[in-house]
C-alpha positions in Angstrom: -75.5 104.7 -125.7 -73.4 107.1 -123.4 -74.6 110.3 -123.7 -72.3 113.5 -122.2 -72.5 117.2 -121.9 -69.9 118.9 -123.2 -68.2 122.4 -124.2 -65.8 123.5 -126.7 -63.8 126.4 -125.6 -66.1 129.0 -124.1 -69.1 128.2 -126.0 -72.3 126.7 -124.6 -72.6 123.4 -122.9 -74.5 120.6 -125.6 -75.8 117.2 -125.3 -73.8 115.0 -127.4 -72.7 111.2 -127.1 -69.8 109.1 -127.1 -68.5 106.9 -129.9 -64.8 105.3 -129.1 -64.0 108.0 -126.8 -64.7 111.0 -129.2 -67.7 113.1 -128.8 -70.8 113.6 -131.1 -73.0 116.1 -131.3 -76.7 114.8 -131.5 -78.4 118.1 -132.5 -80.1 118.7 -130.0 -80.9 122.4 -127.9 -81.3 121.8 -124.6 -79.7 120.3 -121.5 -79.8 116.8 -120.5 -82.7 117.0 -118.3 -84.5 118.3 -121.1 -83.1 116.0 -123.6 -84.4 113.5 -121.2 -87.6 115.0 -120.8 -88.1 115.3 -124.8 -87.5 111.3 -125.0 -83.7 111.2 -125.7 -84.5 112.4 -129.4 -81.3 111.6 -132.0 -81.0 114.4 -134.3 -78.0 115.4 -136.6 -74.8 113.7 -135.8 -71.8 115.7 -136.1 -68.1 115.1 -134.8 -66.7 117.4 -132.4 -63.2 118.3 -131.8 -61.7 119.6 -128.9 -64.5 118.7 -126.8 -64.2 119.1 -122.8 -66.9 116.9 -120.2 -68.8 118.4 -118.3 -70.8 117.2 -115.7 -73.3 115.2 -117.4 -76.4 117.3 -115.6 -77.4 119.4 -113.6 -80.1 117.0 -111.4 -83.6 118.3 -110.7 -82.9 116.7 -107.1 -80.4 114.8 -105.7 -81.2 111.9 -103.3 -78.6 109.7 -101.3 -79.2 106.2 -99.8 -76.7 103.9 -98.1 -77.5 100.1 -99.7 -74.3 98.6 -99.1 -74.2 96.5 -96.1 -70.4 95.9 -96.3 -70.0 99.9 -96.4 -72.1 100.5 -93.2 -69.9 97.5 -90.9 -67.0 98.9 -92.4 -67.9 102.3 -91.3 -69.7 102.0 -88.3 -67.2 99.3 -87.1 -64.9 102.7 -86.4 -67.5 104.6 -85.0 -67.9 101.6 -82.7 -71.5 101.4 -83.7 -73.8 98.6 -85.1 -75.7 98.4 -88.2 -79.2 99.7 -87.2 -81.5 96.6 -87.6 -84.1 99.7 -89.5 -81.6 99.6 -92.0 -82.8 96.5 -93.5 -86.1 97.7 -94.0 -86.0 101.0 -94.7 -84.2 102.2 -97.7 -83.4 105.6 -96.1 -81.8 108.9 -97.8 -80.6 112.5 -97.6 -81.1 115.4 -100.2 -78.3 117.1 -101.4 -78.0 120.1 -103.4 -77.7 120.4 -107.2 -75.6 123.1 -107.2 -72.7 121.9 -105.9 -72.5 119.3 -108.7 -69.4 119.5 -111.2 -67.7 117.1 -113.5 -64.6 115.1 -114.5 -61.5 116.3 -114.1 -62.6 119.4 -112.1 -60.2 120.3 -109.4 -62.5 119.1 -106.0 -62.5 122.4 -104.0 -61.0 121.9 -100.3 -63.1 124.1 -97.8 -61.1 126.0 -95.3 -63.5 124.5 -92.4 -62.6 120.8 -92.8 -59.1 119.0 -91.8 -60.2 115.5 -93.0 -61.5 114.7 -96.7 -62.8 111.8 -98.0 -64.1 110.3 -101.0 -67.4 108.0 -101.7 -67.7 105.8 -104.5 -71.5 105.4 -105.6 -73.3 104.3 -109.1 -76.3 107.0 -109.4 -79.3 106.3 -111.5 -81.1 109.3 -113.2 -84.8 109.0 -113.4 -86.2 109.0 -117.2 -89.8 109.9 -116.6 -92.3 111.5 -114.3 -94.1 108.8 -111.7 -96.0 108.9 -108.2 -96.4 105.4 -106.1 -94.3 103.1 -108.4 -94.2 99.8 -107.5 -91.0 97.8 -107.5 -91.9 96.0 -110.4 -92.7 99.3 -112.6 -89.5 101.1 -111.1 -86.8 99.9 -113.4 -88.6 101.1 -116.7 -88.4 104.8 -114.9 -84.7 105.0 -114.8 -83.1 106.5 -117.7 -79.5 105.4 -117.4 -77.0 105.5 -114.7 -73.6 107.5 -113.6 -70.8 107.6 -111.4 -71.1 109.5 -108.4 -68.3 110.7 -105.9 -70.1 112.3 -102.9 -67.4 113.6 -101.1 -67.6 114.2 -97.1 -65.7 116.2 -94.1 -65.2 113.5 -92.3 -64.5 115.9 -88.8 -67.5 118.3 -89.7 -69.8 114.7 -90.1 -68.9 113.7 -86.5 -69.6 116.5 -85.2 -73.2 117.0 -87.1 -74.5 113.5 -86.6 -75.3 113.4 -83.1 -77.8 116.3 -83.6 -79.9 113.6 -85.8 -80.7 115.9 -88.8 -78.4 114.2 -91.2 -75.6 115.9 -92.8 -75.2 119.3 -93.3 -71.7 121.4 -93.8 -70.1 117.7 -94.0 -71.5 117.3 -97.2 -72.4 121.1 -98.7 -70.0 123.2 -100.3 -69.7 124.2 -104.3 -67.8 120.9 -105.6 -68.8 118.7 -103.2 -70.8 116.1 -105.6 -69.0 115.1 -108.5 -71.0 113.1 -111.3 -69.7 111.4 -114.7 -68.1 110.9 -116.9 -71.0 110.4 -119.0 -74.8 108.7 -118.4 -75.4 105.3 -120.0 -78.5 104.4 -120.6 -80.4 101.9 -118.8 -80.5 99.5 -121.8 -76.6 99.4 -122.3 -75.9 98.5 -118.5 -76.2 95.7 -116.1 -76.6 97.5 -113.2 -77.4 94.6 -111.2 -73.8 93.4 -111.2 -71.6 96.3 -112.3 -67.8 96.3 -111.0 -67.1 99.2 -109.0 -63.2 100.8 -108.4 -61.5 103.8 -106.8 -58.0 104.3 -106.7 -56.2 107.3 -105.2 -52.6 108.1 -106.8 -53.1 105.1 -109.4 -53.3 103.0 -106.2 -56.6 100.8 -105.6 -58.1 101.7 -102.4 -61.3 99.6 -102.8 -63.4 97.3 -104.9 -66.9 95.9 -104.9 -69.8 95.2 -106.9 -73.5 96.2 -107.5 -74.7 92.9 -106.8 -74.1 93.8 -103.1 -76.0 96.1 -102.9 -78.8 95.2 -100.0 -81.5 98.0 -101.7 -81.9 97.7 -105.5 -82.5 100.6 -107.5 -86.0 99.2 -107.6 -86.5 99.5 -103.9 -85.4 103.1 -103.9 -87.6 104.6 -106.5 -90.7 102.4 -104.9 -90.1 103.6 -101.7 -89.1 107.5 -102.7 -92.1 107.8 -105.0 -94.8 107.1 -102.0 -96.9 110.3 -102.5 -94.3 112.2 -103.8 -93.8 112.4 -107.6 -90.4 111.5 -109.1 -89.6 113.8 -112.6 -86.8 113.5 -115.3 -83.1 114.2 -114.0 -83.8 113.4 -110.4 -80.5 111.4 -109.1 -80.8 108.7 -106.9 -77.4 107.6 -105.4 -76.6 103.8 -104.8 -74.3 105.3 -101.4 -71.0 104.0 -101.2 -69.7 100.8 -101.9 -67.8 98.6 -100.1 -64.2 100.2 -99.6 -65.4 103.3 -101.5 -64.1 105.3 -98.8 -61.3 106.3 -97.2 -63.3 106.2 -93.8 -63.4 102.4 -94.2 -59.2 102.4 -94.3 -58.2 105.2 -92.1 -56.7 106.7 -95.0 -57.6 110.4 -95.4 -57.0 112.2 -98.6 -54.1 114.9 -99.4 -53.8 118.0 -101.3 -53.4 117.2 -104.8 -55.1 113.6 -104.8 -55.6 112.3 -108.0 -59.1 110.4 -107.2 -60.4 107.8 -110.0 -63.6 106.0 -109.7 -64.6 103.2 -112.4 -67.7 101.7 -112.8 -68.0 99.1 -115.3 -69.8 99.7 -118.3 -69.7 103.7 -117.4 -65.9 104.7 -117.5 -63.7 106.4 -115.1 -64.2 109.9 -113.5 -61.1 111.4 -112.3 -60.6 114.6 -110.2 -57.6 116.1 -108.4 -58.3 117.6 -105.0 -57.4 120.7 -104.5 -55.4 123.3 -102.1 -57.1 123.5 -98.8 -59.0 126.9 -98.2 -57.9 128.1 -102.0 
């Protein structure tokens, strides 16, 4: 099942599902996180005309990992740095800000303080039920579904912030810096262990990979993050950037007006235009 958050005109956002690219309301009064918490109940189904898709959810939290060795190699080579040996055993992450999330077909703002904007193609898992100290064996049962995550970066700012050793700050955080969508595919409907991932800019393929190349699996990520900490429905876990999934790896920055399309097999296409700097 593909579930979405949609709106018609100036109405209230509602939860629906996709049927052959059409939106069907499912009779649930509440947002996507509440829908997940309630066990994804399907009520009265009504086809919706003129629906506009929004970000499928406002995450309860955002954790972003680095699981693709190909991306690590490509990116760190340009910085003259090796992959740390700790990366192979520790699925470390940083935490993003849920209020920065926007959805499909929204314009991505370009902050005035950066000259080098970049996209990052990621597969994201949405936690479906509460849990703590989750074993790797049990972890797949805690995933509600998957979506596409475009984790935007201000690369020149990131270069200045990284040596401080506290992780990204304004390199990652501005209104609209995290894009999710176009839908959430429930875990029973997607093989997340081998999904083809592609990013195009202005219809040109800039990179492609497969989730089969994740060194740390989502089970690894969930087990690690849940140590002594409770996970909740609506928490979002990012795979980190796929190999070739960023312009950094190609030394190709984005430009104002570029159309970025991210496609993951079984989920769909997340499409956004890059806005004017400082607008």
